[in-house]
C-alpha positions as a Markdown table, in Angstrom:
| # | Residue | x | y | z |
|---|---|---|---|---|
| 1 | Met | -14.8 | 0.8 | 14.8 |
| 2 | Gly | -15.1 | 2.6 | 18.2 |
| 3 | Asn | -17.8 | 5.4 | 16.3 |
| 4 | Lys | -15.0 | 6.5 | 14.1 |
| 5 | Glu | -15.8 | 7.9 | 10.7 |
| 6 | Pro | -13.6 | 6.6 | 7.5 |
| 7 | Gln | -12.4 | 10.4 | 6.3 |
| 8 | Cys | -14.1 | 9.3 | 2.9 |
| 9 | Ile | -16.6 | 6.6 | 1.2 |
| 10 | Leu | -16.0 | 5.1 | -1.9 |
| 11 | Thr | -19.2 | 3.6 | -3.6 |
| 12 | Asp | -20.7 | 3.8 | -7.0 |
| 13 | Gln | -23.9 | 5.4 | -8.0 |
| 14 | Asp | -26.4 | 3.6 | -6.2 |
| 15 | Pro | -29.2 | 5.9 | -5.0 |
| 16 | Ala | -29.7 | 3.5 | -1.7 |
| 17 | Ile | -26.1 | 3.6 | -0.7 |
| 18 | Lys | -26.4 | 7.1 | -1.0 |
| 19 | Leu | -28.9 | 6.9 | 1.3 |
| 20 | Gly | -27.9 | 5.0 | 3.7 |
| 21 | Val | -24.6 | 7.0 | 4.1 |
| 22 | Arg | -25.6 | 10.0 | 3.9 |
| 23 | Ser | -28.0 | 8.7 | 7.5 |
| 24 | Val | -25.4 | 7.0 | 8.8 |
| 25 | Phe | -22.0 | 9.0 | 7.9 |
| 26 | Lys | -22.1 | 12.4 | 9.3 |
| 27 | Gln | -18.5 | 13.3 | 8.9 |
| 28 | Ala | -17.1 | 10.8 | 6.3 |
| 29 | Arg | -17.5 | 12.5 | 2.7 |
| 30 | His | -19.0 | 10.1 | -0.2 |
| 31 | Arg | -18.2 | 9.9 | -3.3 |
| 32 | Tyr | -18.1 | 8.4 | -6.6 |
| 33 | Cys | -16.3 | 5.7 | -8.4 |
| 34 | Met | -14.7 | 7.3 | -11.3 |
| 35 | Trp | -14.2 | 4.2 | -13.2 |
| 36 | His | -18.0 | 3.6 | -12.9 |
| 37 | Ile | -19.0 | 6.5 | -14.7 |
| 38 | Met | -16.5 | 7.2 | -16.9 |
| 39 | Lys | -16.6 | 3.4 | -18.4 |
| 40 | Asn | -19.8 | 4.8 | -19.9 |
| 41 | Leu | -18.6 | 7.9 | -22.0 |
| 42 | Thr | -18.5 | 6.4 | -25.1 |
| 43 | Asp | -22.2 | 5.5 | -24.6 |
| 44 | Lys | -23.5 | 8.6 | -23.9 |
| 45 | Val | -21.3 | 10.7 | -26.2 |
| 46 | Glu | -21.5 | 10.3 | -30.2 |
| 47 | Ser | -19.9 | 7.1 | -31.1 |
| 48 | Gln | -18.3 | 9.7 | -34.6 |
| 49 | Ile | -16.9 | 12.4 | -32.0 |
| 50 | Cys | -15.7 | 10.0 | -29.6 |
| 51 | Lys | -13.8 | 7.4 | -33.1 |
| 52 | Glu | -12.1 | 10.7 | -35.5 |
| 53 | Thr | -11.6 | 13.0 | -32.4 |
| 54 | Asp | -9.1 | 13.7 | -30.1 |
| 55 | Phe | -12.5 | 14.2 | -27.6 |
| 56 | Val | -11.7 | 10.9 | -25.0 |
| 57 | Glu | -8.2 | 11.8 | -24.2 |
| 58 | Arg | -8.8 | 15.8 | -23.7 |
| 59 | Ile | -11.9 | 14.6 | -21.5 |
| 60 | Cys | -10.2 | 12.2 | -19.6 |
| 61 | Gly | -6.9 | 14.3 | -19.1 |
| 62 | Val | -9.3 | 16.5 | -17.4 |
| 63 | Val | -10.8 | 14.7 | -15.8 |
| 64 | Trp | -8.2 | 11.6 | -14.2 |
| 65 | Asp | -5.6 | 15.1 | -13.6 |
| 66 | Thr | -5.3 | 15.1 | -9.3 |
| 67 | Asp | -3.1 | 18.4 | -9.5 |
| 68 | Leu | -5.8 | 20.7 | -11.0 |
| 69 | Glu | -7.8 | 23.4 | -8.2 |
| 70 | Pro | -11.1 | 23.2 | -8.7 |
| 71 | Ile | -11.7 | 26.7 | -11.2 |
| 72 | Glu | -9.0 | 25.3 | -13.0 |
| 73 | Phe | -11.0 | 21.9 | -13.3 |
| 74 | Glu | -14.2 | 24.2 | -14.3 |
| 75 | Glu | -12.0 | 26.6 | -16.8 |
| 76 | Lys | -11.0 | 23.5 | -19.2 |
| 77 | Trp | -14.5 | 21.1 | -18.8 |
| 78 | Thr | -15.4 | 23.9 | -20.4 |
| 79 | Gln | -13.4 | 25.0 | -22.7 |
| 80 | Val | -13.1 | 21.3 | -24.3 |
| 81 | Ile | -17.7 | 21.0 | -24.1 |
| 82 | Asn | -17.7 | 24.5 | -26.2 |
| 83 | Asp | -14.7 | 23.1 | -28.6 |
| 84 | Phe | -16.8 | 19.9 | -28.9 |
| 85 | Glu | -20.2 | 21.5 | -29.2 |
| 86 | Leu | -21.5 | 19.5 | -26.3 |
| 87 | Asn | -23.7 | 21.9 | -24.2 |
| 88 | Asp | -26.7 | 19.9 | -25.0 |
| 89 | Asn | -25.6 | 17.2 | -24.0 |
| 90 | Thr | -27.7 | 15.7 | -21.0 |
| 91 | Trp | -25.6 | 12.7 | -19.6 |
| 92 | Leu | -22.2 | 15.3 | -19.5 |
| 93 | Thr | -24.3 | 18.1 | -17.9 |
| 94 | Tyr | -25.3 | 15.3 | -15.2 |
| 95 | Met | -22.0 | 14.3 | -14.6 |
| 96 | Tyr | -20.4 | 18.2 | -14.6 |
| 97 | Gly | -23.7 | 19.0 | -11.6 |
| 98 | Lys | -22.0 | 15.8 | -9.3 |
| 99 | Arg | -18.5 | 17.4 | -10.4 |
| 100 | His | -18.4 | 18.0 | -6.1 |
| 101 | Lys | -18.4 | 13.8 | -5.8 |
| 102 | Leu | -16.8 | 12.6 | -9.1 |
| 103 | Ile | -13.5 | 14.9 | -9.5 |
| 104 | Pro | -10.7 | 14.6 | -7.7 |
| 105 | Ala | -10.1 | 18.2 | -8.1 |
| 106 | Tyr | -12.6 | 18.5 | -4.8 |
| 107 | Phe | -10.4 | 16.5 | -3.0 |
| 108 | Arg | -7.2 | 17.4 | -2.9 |
| 109 | Asp | -7.1 | 18.3 | 0.5 |
| 110 | Leu | -8.3 | 15.2 | 1.4 |
| 111 | Pro | -5.4 | 12.6 | 3.1 |
| 112 | Leu | -5.2 | 9.7 | 0.4 |
| 113 | Gly | -7.5 | 11.4 | -2.0 |
| 114 | Cys | -5.8 | 11.4 | -5.4 |
| 115 | Leu | -5.1 | 7.3 | -4.4 |
| 116 | Leu | -9.2 | 7.0 | -3.7 |
| 117 | Lys | -11.0 | 7.6 | -7.3 |
| 118 | Thr | -11.9 | 3.7 | -7.9 |
| 119 | Thr | -13.0 | 1.1 | -6.3 |
| 120 | Gln | -10.3 | -1.2 | -7.6 |
| 121 | Arg | -8.8 | -2.2 | -4.2 |
| 122 | Ser | -12.1 | -3.5 | -2.6 |
| 123 | Glu | -12.6 | -5.3 | -6.6 |
| 124 | Ser | -9.3 | -6.6 | -6.2 |
| 125 | Gln | -9.3 | -8.0 | -3.5 |
| 126 | Asn | -12.8 | -9.5 | -4.2 |
| 127 | Ser | -10.9 | -11.1 | -7.5 |
| 128 | Tyr | -7.8 | -12.2 | -4.9 |
| 129 | Phe | -10.1 | -14.5 | -2.7 |
| 130 | Lys | -12.0 | -16.0 | -5.7 |
| 131 | Arg | -8.9 | -17.9 | -6.6 |
| 132 | Phe | -9.2 | -19.6 | -3.5 |
| 133 | Glu | -13.0 | -20.4 | -2.7 |
| 134 | Ser | -15.0 | -22.9 | -4.2 |
| 135 | Ile | -19.0 | -22.8 | -4.3 |
| 136 | Asp | -19.5 | -25.7 | -4.0 |
| 137 | Gly | -17.5 | -25.7 | -0.8 |
| 138 | Thr | -18.4 | -26.6 | 2.9 |
| 139 | Leu | -18.2 | -24.0 | 5.9 |
| 140 | Val | -14.7 | -26.1 | 7.2 |
| 141 | Glu | -13.5 | -25.6 | 3.3 |
| 142 | Phe | -14.2 | -22.0 | 2.7 |
| 143 | Trp | -12.5 | -21.2 | 6.1 |
| 144 | Leu | -9.5 | -23.6 | 4.9 |
| 145 | Arg | -9.7 | -21.5 | 1.9 |
| 146 | Phe | -9.5 | -18.5 | 3.6 |
| 147 | Gln | -6.2 | -18.8 | 5.8 |
| 148 | Ser | -4.6 | -20.1 | 2.9 |
| 149 | Ala | -5.5 | -17.0 | 1.1 |
| 150 | Met | -4.6 | -14.8 | 3.9 |
| 151 | Glu | -0.8 | -16.9 | 4.8 |
| 152 | Gln | -0.3 | -16.1 | 1.3 |
| 153 | Gln | -0.6 | -12.3 | 1.8 |
| 154 | Arg | 1.2 | -12.6 | 4.6 |
| 155 | Tyr | 4.0 | -14.1 | 2.7 |
| 156 | Asn | 4.0 | -11.8 | 0.0 |
| 157 | His | 4.5 | -9.0 | 3.0 |
| 158 | Arg | 7.2 | -10.3 | 4.7 |
| 159 | Phe | 9.0 | -11.0 | 1.6 |
| 160 | Leu | 8.2 | -7.0 | 0.2 |
| 161 | Asp | 9.5 | -6.6 | 3.9 |
| 162 | Ala | 12.7 | -8.6 | 4.1 |
| 163 | Ala | 13.6 | -6.5 | 0.7 |
| 164 | Ser | 13.3 | -3.6 | 1.7 |
| 165 | Asp | 15.4 | -3.9 | 4.9 |
| 166 | Ser | 18.2 | -5.9 | 2.9 |
| 167 | Thr | 18.6 | -3.7 | 0.2 |
| 168 | Leu | 18.3 | 0.1 | -1.0 |
| 169 | Pro | 17.2 | 1.4 | -4.2 |
| 170 | Gln | 19.4 | 2.7 | -6.8 |
| 171 | Val | 19.9 | 6.4 | -6.2 |
| 172 | Phe | 20.7 | 8.3 | -9.3 |
| 173 | Ser | 21.3 | 11.8 | -8.0 |
| 174 | Lys | 24.0 | 12.8 | -5.5 |
| 175 | Thr | 21.5 | 15.2 | -2.8 |
| 176 | Met | 21.7 | 13.9 | 0.4 |
| 177 | Ile | 17.8 | 14.0 | 0.8 |
| 178 | Glu | 17.4 | 11.9 | -2.2 |
| 179 | Lys | 19.9 | 9.4 | 0.2 |
| 180 | His | 18.4 | 9.7 | 3.3 |
| 181 | Ala | 14.9 | 9.2 | 1.6 |
| 182 | Ser | 16.1 | 5.5 | -0.1 |
| 183 | Lys | 17.0 | 4.8 | 4.0 |
| 184 | Ile | 13.7 | 5.7 | 5.3 |
| 185 | Tyr | 11.3 | 5.0 | 2.9 |
| 186 | Thr | 9.9 | 1.6 | 1.6 |
| 187 | His | 11.2 | 1.3 | -2.6 |
| 188 | Thr | 7.5 | 1.9 | -3.7 |
| 189 | Val | 7.3 | 4.6 | -2.2 |
| 190 | Phe | 11.1 | 5.6 | -2.6 |
| 191 | Tyr | 10.7 | 5.2 | -6.3 |
| 192 | Glu | 8.0 | 8.0 | -6.4 |
| 193 | Phe | 10.0 | 10.4 | -4.2 |
| 194 | Gln | 12.7 | 10.0 | -6.2 |
| 195 | Glu | 10.6 | 11.1 | -9.6 |
| 196 | Gln | 9.9 | 14.3 | -7.5 |
| 197 | Val | 13.6 | 14.7 | -7.4 |
| 198 | Gln | 14.4 | 14.2 | -10.6 |
| 199 | Met | 11.9 | 16.9 | -11.7 |
| 200 | Ala | 12.5 | 19.5 | -9.4 |
| 201 | Pro | 15.6 | 20.7 | -10.7 |
| 202 | Cys | 14.1 | 21.2 | -14.4 |
| 203 | Ser | 10.8 | 22.3 | -13.5 |
| 204 | Cys | 11.5 | 24.7 | -10.8 |
| 205 | Ala | 12.2 | 28.1 | -10.2 |
| 206 | Val | 12.3 | 30.2 | -7.1 |
| 207 | Arg | 10.3 | 33.8 | -8.2 |
| 208 | Gly | 9.7 | 36.2 | -5.3 |
| 209 | Phe | 10.0 | 35.3 | -1.2 |
| 210 | Ser | 7.6 | 37.4 | 0.9 |
| 211 | Glu | 6.6 | 37.3 | 4.9 |
| 212 | Gln | 3.7 | 37.3 | 6.7 |
| 213 | Gly | 4.3 | 37.1 | 10.5 |
| 214 | Asn | 5.9 | 34.5 | 11.4 |
| 215 | Met | 5.3 | 32.8 | 7.6 |
| 216 | His | 7.4 | 32.4 | 5.1 |
| 217 | Ile | 5.8 | 32.6 | 1.6 |
| 218 | Ile | 7.5 | 31.6 | -1.5 |
| 219 | Asn | 6.5 | 32.0 | -4.9 |
| 220 | Val | 7.9 | 28.8 | -7.5 |
| 221 | Glu | 7.3 | 28.9 | -11.0 |
| 222 | Asp | 6.4 | 25.4 | -12.3 |
| 223 | Ala | 7.4 | 25.0 | -15.9 |
| 224 | Tyr | 4.5 | 22.5 | -16.4 |
| 225 | Arg | 1.9 | 24.5 | -14.1 |
| 226 | Lys | 1.2 | 28.1 | -12.6 |
| 227 | His | 2.9 | 29.7 | -10.4 |
| 228 | Arg | 3.1 | 27.6 | -6.8 |
| 229 | Ile | 3.0 | 29.0 | -3.3 |
| 230 | Phe | 5.3 | 27.4 | -0.8 |
| 231 | Gln | 4.3 | 28.4 | 2.9 |
| 232 | Glu | 6.2 | 27.0 | 6.0 |
| 233 | Thr | 5.1 | 24.0 | 5.7 |
| 234 | Thr | 2.9 | 23.5 | 3.0 |
| 235 | Cys | 2.3 | 23.9 | -0.8 |
| 236 | Thr | -0.7 | 24.9 | -2.9 |
| 237 | Cys | 0.0 | 21.5 | -5.2 |
| 238 | Lys | -1.4 | 19.9 | -2.0 |
| 239 | Met | 0.8 | 16.6 | -2.9 |
| 240 | Phe | 2.1 | 16.1 | 0.6 |
| 241 | Glu | -1.6 | 16.2 | 1.7 |
| 242 | Arg | -3.1 | 14.2 | -0.6 |
| 243 | Lys | -0.1 | 11.3 | -0.7 |
| 244 | Gly | 1.4 | 11.7 | 2.0 |
| 245 | Ile | 5.1 | 12.2 | -0.4 |
| 246 | Leu | 6.7 | 15.9 | -0.6 |
| 247 | Cys | 5.7 | 17.8 | -4.1 |
| 248 | Lys | 9.2 | 18.5 | -6.2 |
| 249 | His | 8.5 | 22.4 | -4.9 |
| 250 | Ile | 8.8 | 21.3 | -1.6 |
| 251 | Ile | 11.8 | 19.6 | -2.6 |
| 252 | Trp | 13.3 | 22.4 | -4.6 |
| 253 | Ile | 13.0 | 24.9 | -1.3 |
| 254 | Ile | 14.3 | 22.6 | 1.0 |
| 255 | Ser | 17.3 | 21.8 | -0.9 |
| 256 | Gly | 18.0 | 25.1 | -1.8 |
| 257 | Lys | 18.2 | 26.1 | 2.1 |
| 258 | Gly | 20.7 | 23.1 | 2.6 |
| 259 | Leu | 19.5 | 20.3 | 4.1 |
| 260 | Gln | 20.7 | 17.3 | 4.2 |
| 261 | Ser | 17.5 | 14.9 | 5.5 |
| 262 | Ile | 13.9 | 15.2 | 5.2 |
| 263 | Pro | 12.5 | 17.3 | 8.1 |
| 264 | Glu | 10.7 | 15.0 | 10.2 |
| 265 | Gln | 7.2 | 16.9 | 9.8 |
| 266 | Tyr | 6.9 | 15.7 | 6.2 |
| 267 | Ile | 7.7 | 11.9 | 6.5 |
| 268 | Glu | 4.7 | 10.0 | 6.7 |
| 269 | Thr | 5.3 | 6.6 | 9.1 |
| 270 | Arg | 3.1 | 4.8 | 7.1 |
| 271 | Trp | 5.6 | 5.1 | 4.1 |
| 272 | Thr | 8.5 | 3.9 | 6.1 |
| 273 | Lys | 10.1 | 0.5 | 6.6 |
| 274 | Lys | 9.2 | 0.8 | 10.2 |
| 275 | Ser | 5.9 | 1.0 | 10.1 |
| 276 | Tyr | 5.1 | -2.3 | 10.2 |
| 277 | Arg | 7.4 | -2.9 | 13.2 |
| 278 | Lys | 4.8 | -1.4 | 15.1 |
| 279 | Pro | 1.8 | -4.1 | 17.3 |
| 280 | Leu | -1.6 | -3.6 | 16.9 |
| 281 | Tyr | -3.7 | -2.6 | 19.8 |
| 282 | Gly | -7.3 | -2.7 | 20.0 |
| 283 | Leu | -9.3 | -0.2 | 21.1 |
| 284 | Asp | -9.2 | -1.2 | 24.5 |
| 285 | Gly | -5.3 | -0.8 | 24.6 |
| 286 | Lys | -4.4 | -4.5 | 24.8 |
| 287 | Leu | -3.0 | -6.1 | 21.5 |
| 288 | Leu | -5.2 | -8.0 | 19.4 |
| 289 | Gln | -6.2 | -11.4 | 20.0 |
| 290 | Asp | -4.7 | -12.8 | 16.7 |
| 291 | Tyr | -1.6 | -10.7 | 16.9 |
| 292 | Asp | 1.4 | -13.5 | 16.5 |
| 293 | Pro | 3.1 | -13.7 | 19.6 |
| 294 | Thr | 6.6 | -14.9 | 17.3 |
| 295 | Asp | 6.4 | -11.5 | 16.2 |
| 296 | Leu | 6.3 | -9.3 | 19.6 |
| 297 | Arg | 9.3 | -11.5 | 19.6 |
| 298 | Lys | 10.9 | -10.0 | 16.4 |
| 299 | Leu | 9.7 | -6.8 | 17.1 |
| 300 | Glu | 11.5 | -6.6 | 20.6 |
| 301 | Leu | 14.4 | -7.7 | 18.5 |
| 302 | Ser | 14.7 | -5.3 | 15.9 |
| 303 | Arg | 14.3 | -2.0 | 19.0 |
| 304 | Val | 17.2 | -3.9 | 20.9 |
| 305 | Trp | 19.6 | -5.0 | 18.3 |
| 306 | Pro | 20.6 | -1.6 | 16.4 |
| 307 | Glu | 21.7 | -0.8 | 20.5 |
| 308 | Phe | 23.7 | -4.0 | 20.3 |
| 309 | Tyr | 25.4 | -3.1 | 17.0 |
| 310 | Ala | 26.1 | 0.0 | 17.3 |
| 311 | Thr | 28.5 | -0.8 | 20.9 |
| 312 | Ile | 30.3 | -3.5 | 18.6 |
| 313 | Ser | 31.0 | -1.1 | 16.0 |
| 314 | Val | 33.0 | 0.9 | 18.0 |
| 315 | Leu | 34.9 | -2.2 | 20.3 |
| 316 | Asn | 38.1 | -1.6 | 19.1 |
| 317 | Ser | 38.2 | 1.9 | 20.5 |
| 318 | Met | 36.4 | 1.2 | 23.8 |
| 319 | Pro | 38.4 | 1.9 | 27.1 |
| 320 | Glu | 38.1 | -1.2 | 29.4 |
| 321 | Asn | 35.5 | 0.3 | 31.5 |
| 322 | Gln | 32.8 | 0.8 | 29.0 |
| 323 | Ile | 34.1 | -3.2 | 28.0 |
| 324 | Lys | 32.6 | -3.9 | 31.2 |
| 325 | Glu | 29.3 | -2.0 | 30.5 |
| 326 | Leu | 28.9 | -3.8 | 27.1 |
| 327 | Ser | 29.2 | -7.4 | 28.9 |
| 328 | Leu | 26.7 | -6.2 | 30.9 |
| 329 | Met | 24.9 | -5.0 | 27.9 |
| 330 | Leu | 25.4 | -8.8 | 26.7 |
| 331 | Leu | 23.6 | -10.0 | 29.6 |
| 332 | Gln | 20.5 | -7.7 | 29.4 |
| 333 | Phe | 20.1 | -8.3 | 25.4 |
| 334 | Arg | 20.5 | -12.3 | 26.8 |
| 335 | Glu | 17.5 | -11.4 | 29.0 |
| 336 | Lys | 15.3 | -10.0 | 26.9 |
| 337 | Ile | 15.4 | -13.2 | 24.2 |
| 338 | Asn | 15.5 | -15.7 | 26.6 |
| 339 | Pro | 14.4 | -14.6 | 30.4 |
| 340 | Thr | 13.8 | -17.7 | 31.4 |
| 341 | Lys | 18.2 | -18.3 | 31.2 |
| 342 | Glu | 17.7 | -22.1 | 31.0 |
| 343 | Ser | 19.1 | -23.7 | 28.3 |
| 344 | Leu | 16.5 | -24.9 | 25.5 |
| 345 | Thr | 16.4 | -28.2 | 23.8 |
| 346 | Lys | 16.0 | -28.2 | 20.1 |
| 347 | Asp | 12.1 | -28.6 | 20.5 |
| 348 | Gln | 11.5 | -25.8 | 23.2 |
| 349 | Glu | 13.1 | -23.4 | 20.4 |
| 350 | Leu | 10.9 | -24.6 | 17.5 |
| 351 | Glu | 7.5 | -24.3 | 20.0 |
| 352 | Met | 9.1 | -21.4 | 21.0 |
| 353 | Leu | 9.3 | -20.2 | 17.5 |
| 354 | Leu | 6.0 | -21.2 | 16.3 |
| 355 | Gly | 4.0 | -19.8 | 19.2 |
| 356 | Cys | 2.6 | -23.0 | 20.7 |
| 357 | Ser | 3.8 | -26.5 | 22.1 |
| 358 | Ala | 3.5 | -29.8 | 20.5 |
| 359 | Lys | 0.9 | -32.4 | 21.8 |
| 360 | Ser | 1.9 | -35.7 | 23.8 |
| 361 | Asn | -0.6 | -37.7 | 22.2 |
| 362 | Ile | -0.7 | -38.0 | 18.7 |
| 363 | Thr | -4.3 | -38.7 | 17.7 |
| 364 | Val | -4.0 | -38.4 | 13.8 |
| 365 | Leu | -1.4 | -40.9 | 11.9 |
| 366 | Pro | -0.6 | -41.2 | 8.7 |
| 367 | Pro | -2.8 | -43.4 | 6.3 |
| 368 | Lys | -2.0 | -47.3 | 5.8 |
| 369 | Ile | -0.2 | -48.0 | 2.2 |
| 370 | Ala | -2.4 | -48.0 | -0.3 |
| 371 | Lys | -1.8 | -48.6 | -4.0 |
| 372 | Asn | -2.3 | -45.1 | -6.4 |
| 373 | Lys | -2.6 | -46.6 | -9.8 |
| 374 | Gly | -5.6 | -49.2 | -11.0 |
| 375 | Ser | -6.8 | -52.4 | -8.9 |
| 376 | Gly | -3.2 | -54.5 | -9.1 |
| 377 | Met | -4.7 | -56.2 | -11.9 |
| 378 | Arg | -3.8 | -55.9 | -15.3 |
| 379 | Met | -7.0 | -55.8 | -17.7 |
| 380 | Lys | -6.6 | -58.7 | -20.1 |
| 381 | Ser | -6.5 | -58.0 | -23.7 |
| 382 | Asn | -8.9 | -60.1 | -26.8 |
| 383 | Lys | -5.4 | -62.1 | -27.5 |
| 384 | Asp | -4.7 | -62.9 | -23.9 |
| 385 | Lys | -8.7 | -64.3 | -23.9 |
| 386 | Ala | -8.7 | -66.0 | -26.7 |
| 387 | Ile | -5.7 | -68.2 | -25.6 |
| 388 | Glu | -7.0 | -68.7 | -22.4 |
| 389 | Lys | -9.9 | -70.3 | -24.6 |
| 390 | Gly | -7.5 | -72.7 | -26.7 |
| 391 | Tyr | -8.2 | -70.4 | -29.8 |
| 392 | Thr | -5.4 | -69.9 | -32.1 |
| 393 | Leu | -6.0 | -65.8 | -34.5 |
| 394 | Gln | -4.7 | -66.3 | -37.8 |
């Protein structure tokens, strides 16, 4: 990775891994998997408390809440422990001492910190590839199975990309910001953004405004939370820093300002429809070797097609001199698609599409026709055998 450390490393509570992370990575933040820890909750606390009270629901509501500040978490944790008189529980005391490596409240300033709480992402990949592998397979079979698994993932990716490009999600409100989001975000990200848009007018209200130098500070009262303070580019709920999606507090403010679209500083490229169209480069600045050359062709087409389409849409209202410019643009467009300027045969177009050439000498031939059922001879029954021997059945 070019000696670049990850921002966060997520593991279970293995002592050897803890020492290894500490000795190798100097800047990455080490975090424990919450699922591995919380699954032991019912075993470490008396079963009577877990089954007959709402302790599990309350403690999970405090632990898994990504909107809590560290001080708010400590207050609510202490309240739950005191209500159920669990101050003497050794395991809960130990977990509270490790809260800086466990609780989402202490990772609110980490990008995508709210999405990295468990090792589910890596474990789901393990589960996915296990469907294709076999413990008795050879190395060649493993490679073929791995390629099949990757092709399946690439197909799913292309299917979702096509759906995101060709359709628009349903917009419920009449705000221009939501319509703008439906055009730039992928469907999954848009639905999360839409939820914040719908919650903004129901739960947010501006209660104060102040200035500190060149900074504008707006106090927003949340019906479900305490006061949230919105500055020029940040909010104290830190949802944008954690997920890359605007929170309802910022949406409420920019909607009040009359903005028709989401400001550029609030648009994360990784969540947009155009993110997958960017080619992948290595550390040396060159394209990765396993990058499909046909994708480069698609990238070039996707870049020049909007310019061509925008020109065609106003063809009827164009004067003659601009039509000549359009003709020149068509020639340039054709050169980008077929730089050789030669008429291609069907086989050549297929080779260009696949990114490889057909071999002239074919050594692998179809197998000979073989019968796939039995040996071609019917097994004789006892009656047939008796008839051959001249016996008659009574």
